[in-house]
KOLFI-866316 format. One record per residue: x, y, z of N, C-alpha, C in turn. Coordinates in steps of 0.05 Angstrom, whole numbers. Atoms other than C-alpha are relative to their C-alpha. Example, Ala and Ser with C-alpha at 12.3 -4.5 7.8 and 13.67 -1.06 7.14 Angstrom:
% residues 2
    neast   nnorth      nup   caeast   canorth     caup    ceast   cnorth      cup
       18      -24        0      246       -90      156       18       24        0
      -16      -24       -1      273       -21      143      -15       22       14
% end
This chain:
% residues 271
    neast   nnorth      nup   caeast   canorth     caup    ceast   cnorth      cup
       14       -9       28     -767      4664     4001      -31        4        5
       31       -1       -3     -837      4657     4031       -6       25       13
        9      -29      -12     -833      4728     4062       -5       16      -23
        6      -19       21     -840      4756     3992      -28       -2       -7
       29        0       12     -909      4777     3966        1       15      -24
        6      -11       26     -934      4795     3898      -23       22        1
       17      -28        0     -966      4866     3888      -16        0      -25
       23      -10       23    -1031      4880     3845      -14       22        4
       17      -25       -1    -1073      4940     3831      -28       -8       11
       28        7       -6    -1141      4900     3840       -2      -29       10
        0       22      -18    -1160      4845     3887      -12      -21      -21
       14       23       16    -1203      4805     3832       26      -10      -19
      -21        8       20    -1134      4802     3787       18      -18       16
      -22       15      -14    -1092      4774     3841        0      -27       -1
        4       32        2    -1116      4702     3843        7      -12      -27
       -3       10       28    -1111      4700     3768       30       11      -10
      -27       -7        4    -1040      4731     3772        1       20      -25
        0      -20       23    -1057      4790     3724        1       26       15
       -6      -26       -9    -1034      4860     3732       20       -1       20
      -21       -4      -19     -974      4845     3772       18       26       -3
      -13      -27        1     -936      4906     3790       29       -2       12
      -29        2      -13     -875      4886     3833       -5      -19       25
        2       18      -22     -862      4851     3897       10       19       26
       -5       -9      -28     -846      4865     3975        5      -21       12
       -4       23      -21     -831      4829     4036       -4       11       26
       10       -5      -26     -850      4823     4107       28        2       16
      -19       -4      -20     -801      4853     4157      -11       -2       28
       10       -2      -29     -809      4847     4234       19       17       17
      -14      -11      -16     -787      4888     4291      -10      -11       26
        5       11      -25     -781      4860     4360      -12       20       18
       12      -15      -22     -826      4884     4417       16        6       19
      -18       -9      -21     -789      4924     4470       -7      -17       27
       11       15      -22     -830      4882     4522       11      -29       -2
      -12       26        3     -803      4814     4495        7       -6      -29
      -12        5       26     -760      4796     4440      -12      -25      -13
       18       23       15     -806      4734     4424      -24       11      -13
       21       -8       15     -858      4779     4404        8       22      -21
       -7      -16       24     -857      4815     4335      -23       18      -10
       16      -18       18     -890      4872     4298        7       -6      -33
       -3        8       27     -902      4859     4224       -4       22      -20
        0      -21       20     -890      4905     4166        4       -9      -28
       -3        9       27     -897      4901     4092       18       25      -14
      -19      -18       11     -837      4935     4055        0       -2      -29
       -6       -2       29     -834      4954     3980       11       30      -11
      -13      -25       12     -814      5012     3935      -24       18       -3
       21      -22        1     -854      5077     3934      -12        0      -31
        8        1       27     -856      5075     3857      -17      -23      -10
       15       23        7     -888      5008     3855      -29        6        8
       27       -5      -11     -951      5033     3893       -9       29       -4
        6      -28        5     -950      5108     3871      -25        4       -5
       25       -9       10    -1013      5107     3832      -24      -17       12
       17       20      -13    -1051      5058     3878      -17       14       23
       14      -10      -24    -1107      5077     3929        1      -24       19
       -1       22      -18    -1104      5008     3958       19      -21      -12
      -20       18        9    -1047      4956     3952      -10      -28        6
       10       26       -1    -1067      4886     3938       28      -15        7
      -24       18       -6    -1012      4836     3970       -9      -26       -2
        6       29       -1    -1014      4762     3952       22      -14       15
      -21       16      -16     -978      4720     4007       -4      -29       -2
        4       30       -3     -967      4648     4017      -22       -7       22
       14        8      -22    -1019      4615     4056        7      -21       17
      -12       23      -15    -1014      4563     4109        0      -25      -16
        4       26       15     -998      4496     4082      -20      -17        5
       25       17       -2    -1058      4451     4069      -22       15       13
       22      -16       -8    -1102      4508     4089      -10       17      -25
        5      -19       22    -1099      4557     4030       27        1      -16
      -24       -7       14    -1053      4571     3974       13       25        4
       -6      -28       -6    -1050      4641     3986      -23       14       12
       18      -18      -11    -1082      4698     4022        7       32      -11
        0      -31       12    -1098      4770     3998        0       21       23
        1      -20      -20    -1080      4829     4039       -6       28      -17
        8      -26        9    -1114      4899     4022       12       18       18
      -10      -19      -19    -1072      4952     4050       -4       28      -13
        5      -27        8    -1094      5026     4041       24       12       -2
      -22      -15        3    -1044      5070     4014        7       21       20
       -4      -21      -22    -1055      5122     4071       15      -15       28
      -14       13      -24    -1025      5065     4118       28        0       -2
      -27       -1       10     -959      5068     4082       14       23       10
      -19      -20       -3     -901      5109     4108       19        4      -19
      -12       -3       27     -871      5140     4047       29       16        5
      -27      -16        3     -796      5163     4036        5        0      -30
       -4        2       30     -798      5183     3963       26        2      -11
      -27       -6        9     -725      5204     3959       15      -26        2
      -14       24       -2     -704      5133     3982      -20      -20      -16
       17       20       13     -761      5099     3941       -9      -22       20
       10       21      -24     -788      5065     4008      -30        5        2
       30        2       -9     -861      5049     4025       -2      -22       16
        1       24      -23     -871      5010     4090      -27        5       15
       24       -2      -13     -938      4992     4123       -3      -23       21
        7       21      -22     -959      4953     4188      -20      -17      -14
       18       18       11     -997      4891     4172       -8      -19       24
        8       21      -21    -1038      4841     4213       14      -23       -4
      -10       26        1    -1009      4775     4232      -16      -24        3
       21       21       -5    -1073      4735     4236       -2      -18      -24
        7       17       22    -1078      4707     4165       23      -16       -8
      -23       16       13    -1011      4687     4136       27       14        7
      -29       -5       -4     -939      4694     4162       15      -27       -1
      -17       26       -1     -897      4641     4137       27        2        3
      -24       -7      -11     -831      4672     4142        5       29        0
       -3      -30       -6     -803      4743     4156       28        7       -3
      -28       -9       -1     -740      4783     4153        2       17       22
       -1      -19      -27     -727      4807     4223       22       22       -4
      -16      -25       -1     -691      4875     4237       29      -10        8
      -27        8      -12     -636      4835     4272       20      -12      -22
      -22        7       21     -606      4809     4205        3       26      -23
       -5      -22       19     -606      4878     4171       28        8        1
      -25       -8       -2     -538      4903     4150       -1       32        1
       -2      -28       -6     -523      4970     4180       26        8       -8
      -23      -10        8     -468      5016     4164       25       -7       11
      -22       11      -16     -424      4991     4221        7      -28       -6
       -7       28        6     -429      4920     4196       19        1      -26
      -19       -1       27     -393      4939     4128       29       -7       12
      -27        5      -11     -327      4942     4167        3      -25       16
        1       19      -18     -348      4899     4222        2      -33      -10
        1       25       10     -363      4839     4178       15       -2      -32
      -14       -3       26     -316      4861     4119      -20       -4      -23
       22        1       21     -376      4870     4071       12       21      -19
      -16      -21       21     -344      4904     4007       -8       -7      -28
        5        6       30     -346      4907     3930       11      -29       -6
       -7       29       10     -343      4838     3900      -15      -19       14
       12       20      -16     -382      4805     3956      -26      -10      -19
       24       13       15     -437      4757     3930      -27        4       16
       28       -8      -11     -511      4773     3939      -18      -20      -16
       25       14       12     -576      4742     3920      -25       15        3
       25      -12       -2     -645      4774     3904      -21      -23        3
       21       15        1     -710      4740     3918      -24       11      -14
       19      -14       11     -762      4757     3871      -16      -19      -19
       17       24       20     -806      4724     3808       10       11      -24
       -8       -2       27     -795      4718     3736      -28        8      -16
       24       -8       17     -845      4751     3682        6      -13      -26
       -4       13       28     -857      4707     3620      -29        3      -13
       24        1       14     -909      4713     3567      -15      -27        4
       17       25       -2     -968      4667     3576        6      -19       28
       -4       16      -20     -942      4644     3643      -14       13       27
       15      -13      -21     -989      4657     3702        4      -20       27
       -4       16      -24     -977      4633     3776      -28       -1       13
       25        3      -13    -1049      4614     3799       -4      -17       25
        1       20      -21    -1034      4558     3846       13        9       25
      -18      -11      -21     -979      4592     3891       17       19      -14
      -22      -20        6     -931      4646     3892       26      -15       -8
      -25       11        7     -869      4622     3856       22       19       -3
      -22      -17       -3     -806      4657     3877       24      -10      -16
      -27        9       15     -737      4656     3840       21       12       17
      -20      -12       -8     -669      4675     3864       18        9      -22
      -20      -10       17     -619      4717     3823       24        8       13
      -22       -3      -17     -549      4720     3841       19       24      -15
      -17      -19       11     -495      4773     3834       21       11       21
      -24      -10      -16     -441      4817     3866       -6       30        5
       -1      -32       -8     -434      4888     3900       18       13      -18
      -16      -13       15     -409      4934     3852       13       27       14
       -8      -24      -12     -407      4998     3896      -12        2       25
        9       -6      -31     -414      5011     3971      -10       28        0
        9      -28       -4     -457      5074     3988       23       17       10
      -23      -20      -10     -410      5134     3993       -7       26      -12
        5      -30       13     -413      5210     3984      -27        7      -11
       26       -6       11     -468      5226     3935      -14      -23       -8
       11       27        7     -483      5151     3923      -16      -12       26
       18       10      -26     -541      5133     3975       -4      -28       -2
        8       29        7     -552      5065     3942       26      -16       -7
      -24       17       15     -509      5005     3929       -6       -4      -25
        4       11       28     -497      4987     3860        8      -27       -3
       -2       28        3     -502      4916     3846       -1      -12      -30
        5       18       27     -497      4866     3787      -17      -24        8
       23       21       -6     -561      4825     3798      -14       -4      -26
       14        7       22     -586      4825     3728      -30        6        2
       28      -12       -5     -649      4864     3750      -15        8      -26
       19       -7       20     -708      4871     3702      -24        8       10
       29      -10       -8     -780      4898     3701      -13      -22       22
       14       16      -13     -818      4868     3755       16      -11       28
      -15        7      -26     -759      4857     3808        2       21       23
        1      -20      -17     -776      4923     3841      -12      -12       28
       11        9      -26     -785      4912     3916       12      -26       12
      -15       28       -9     -740      4848     3921       16        6       20
      -21       -4      -17     -702      4839     3982       25      -15      -12
      -29        5        7     -626      4832     3970       13      -10       21
      -16        8      -21     -583      4791     4013       29       -4       -3
      -30        2        6     -506      4787     4022        7      -26       19
      -14       19      -15     -466      4729     4048       30       -2       -6
      -30        2        2     -393      4713     4060       12      -12      -28
      -15       11       25     -350      4709     3997       28       -6        8
      -30        3       -5     -283      4674     4010       17        7      -22
      -23       -4       16     -220      4696     3976       -5       23      -16
        1      -27       19     -253      4760     3944       20       24        5
      -18      -21       -2     -201      4805     3975       29      -14        3
      -25       14        1     -144      4755     3969       10      -15       23
      -10       15      -26     -144      4722     4038      -29      -14        8
       26       14      -13     -192      4675     4076      -12       22       19
       14      -17      -23     -245      4711     4121        9      -11       25
       -4        8      -28     -230      4710     4191      -25       -9       13
       27        9      -13     -282      4678     4238      -21       20        6
       23      -19       -9     -314      4743     4259       -9       15      -27
       13       -9       25     -326      4758     4183      -19      -19      -11
       19       21        4     -369      4696     4180      -26        7        8
       27       -3      -10     -443      4707     4180      -19      -14      -19
       22        9       17     -510      4677     4154       -8       21      -17
        9      -22       20     -542      4716     4097      -17       19       17
       14      -28      -14     -564      4786     4119      -12       13      -23
       17      -17       22     -611      4834     4086       18       26       -6
      -13      -21       11     -567      4882     4047      -18       25       -7
       16      -21        6     -625      4923     4025      -27      -13      -19
       22        2       14     -686      4926     3977        8       13      -29
       -6       -5       26     -677      4924     3900      -23       24       -9
       18      -20        9     -709      4990     3869        2        5      -33
       -2       -1       29     -691      4979     3794       28        1      -11
      -26        2       13     -636      4976     3744        5       27      -15
       -9      -19       13     -596      5029     3712       -4       -2      -29
        6        1       29     -619      5051     3642       20       20      -13
      -14      -16       14     -577      5080     3588      -12        4      -28
       12      -10       25     -601      5114     3522       19        5      -19
      -18       -5       21     -564      5113     3457      -18        8      -23
       12      -10       19     -583      5154     3399       -1      -20      -25
        4       20       23     -608      5114     3336        8       14      -25
      -13      -13       22     -566      5130     3275      -13      -13      -25
       12        8       25     -597      5128     3205       22       -7      -16
      -22        9       11     -552      5086     3166        2       13      -26
       -1      -11       26     -567      5124     3101       16       27        4
       -8      -26       -4     -557      5194     3127       26        5       20
      -21       -3      -21     -507      5177     3185       -7       22       23
       10      -17      -21     -549      5223     3227      -17       -9       23
       16       12      -20     -581      5212     3293      -31        9       -1
       31       -8        4     -659      5206     3293       -4       18       21
        9      -25      -18     -690      5270     3325      -16      -10       25
       19        7      -22     -739      5230     3370       10      -27        9
       -6       31      -10     -721      5152     3376       24       -2       12
      -24       12      -17     -672      5125     3425       -2      -27        1
        6       30       -8     -653      5057     3442        8        1       31
        0        0      -30     -662      5039     3515       14      -25        7
      -18       19       -8     -610      4993     3545        0       -4       31
       -2       10      -26     -608      4953     3612       32       -1        4
      -29        4       -3     -537      4963     3638        7      -25       20
       -8       20      -19     -543      4905     3685        9        7       26
       -7      -10      -25     -529      4948     3744      -27        7       15
       25       -4      -18     -584      4950     3800        8       23       22
       -3      -18      -24     -597      5002     3854      -11      -17       23
       13       15      -22     -607      4972     3924        1       19       22
        4      -21      -23     -634      5017     3981       13      -16       24
      -11       16      -24     -591      4998     4042      -22       -4       22
       19        8      -20     -625      4963     4097       -2       19       24
       -1      -17      -24     -606      5018     4148      -23       23       -2
       24      -18        5     -656      5063     4112      -27      -11        8
       25       12       -5     -709      5012     4116       -9        0       36
        2       -3      -30     -696      5009     4194       -7       27       12
        9      -27       -7     -700      5083     4197      -30        6        0
       30       -4        2     -773      5082     4173      -14      -16       21
       16       18      -17     -790      5020     4213        0       12       30
       -5      -11      -29     -766      5060     4277       -8       31       -1
        7      -30        0     -800      5130     4256      -17        1       23
       16       -5      -25     -838      5162     4315      -29      -10       -6
       26       11        7     -905      5142     4278       -5      -30        8
       -1       31       -5     -889      5066     4282        5       -8       27
       -6        7      -29     -858      5070     4351      -21        2       18
       26       -7      -16     -921      5104     4378      -19      -22       -1
       18       22        3     -963      5050     4351        6      -23       14
       -8       24      -18     -919      4996     4380       -4        4       29
        4       -9      -29     -920      5031     4447      -30       -5       11
       25        2       -6     -994      5031     4445      -10      -30        2
        5       31        1     -999      4956     4426        8      -11       24
       -9       10      -23     -954      4940     4483      -14        6       26
       18      -10      -24     -993      4981     4535      -26      -17        3
       23       16        2    -1052      4936     4513        7      -30        3
       -7       26        0    -1013      4874     4517       -5      -17      -23
        3       13       26    -1022      4860     4444       20        1      -19
      -21       -3       18     -974      4847     4391       -7      -11      -26
       12        3       23     -989      4849     4317      -18       24       -7
       13      -24        6    -1022      4905     4282      -30       -3       -5
       25        1        6    -1090      4875     4272      -19       20       14
       17      -17      -16    -1122      4914     4328        8       30        0
       -8      -30       -7    -1086      4980     4325        6       16      -24
       -4      -13       24    -1081      4999     4255      -24       21       -4
       20      -20        2    -1119      5066     4245       -4        5      -32
        8       -8       32    -1158      5068     4172      -14       24        0
% end
């Protein structure tokens, strides 16, 4: 849960937890030189940072040292995939890395069959809750919301459809899947048992609009409609996140860091 960061538009607003926009999480890619060395990236949705010049991320600080630290990531540092609603940027590891989501636990297309991941499997999302007059000024307070896979990506459907009761503010939340016994009518085989894995990133919920009917005239209002959350969320598959993490730009940056025997992006990010 500590890998999740809160996103704000202004640095001055973040400590007061004002102007919250969404969340994101820290993913890691192992160095090709040593699996023990990692490169760190902040992953979120493109629509969350769309109108920002600089993205302010509030992360958990080191215990007993600071409650949280702020990262200011220039928008130009992000690799954007608008069609997938993904925005990913390298970050420095010097200030605060409490926990991460390593690429090794991403769910890839081959894992769907290999691990028997399918419709009905249980999932959980790590995010935060928005409430009137509630501000998290001491520490980041994350919550977990639970649900199920409703649809596996197929044909024109690029994303998972899930029932996780997503609401405004959950954009950018990591979504994990874990083994669900008996969901398909039989016990899972040992090879289908696995610890929680990253299914993908939540990008929002499906919206339905209904016309408002005048009770007197029985006619639909020409302008106003009712907006309804269908309780169905879109989750961008983890394999698309991996594709961006392994784009040529990021691989080139990692090769450069490895050639200098440095790991972590603090010294090699080009602003």
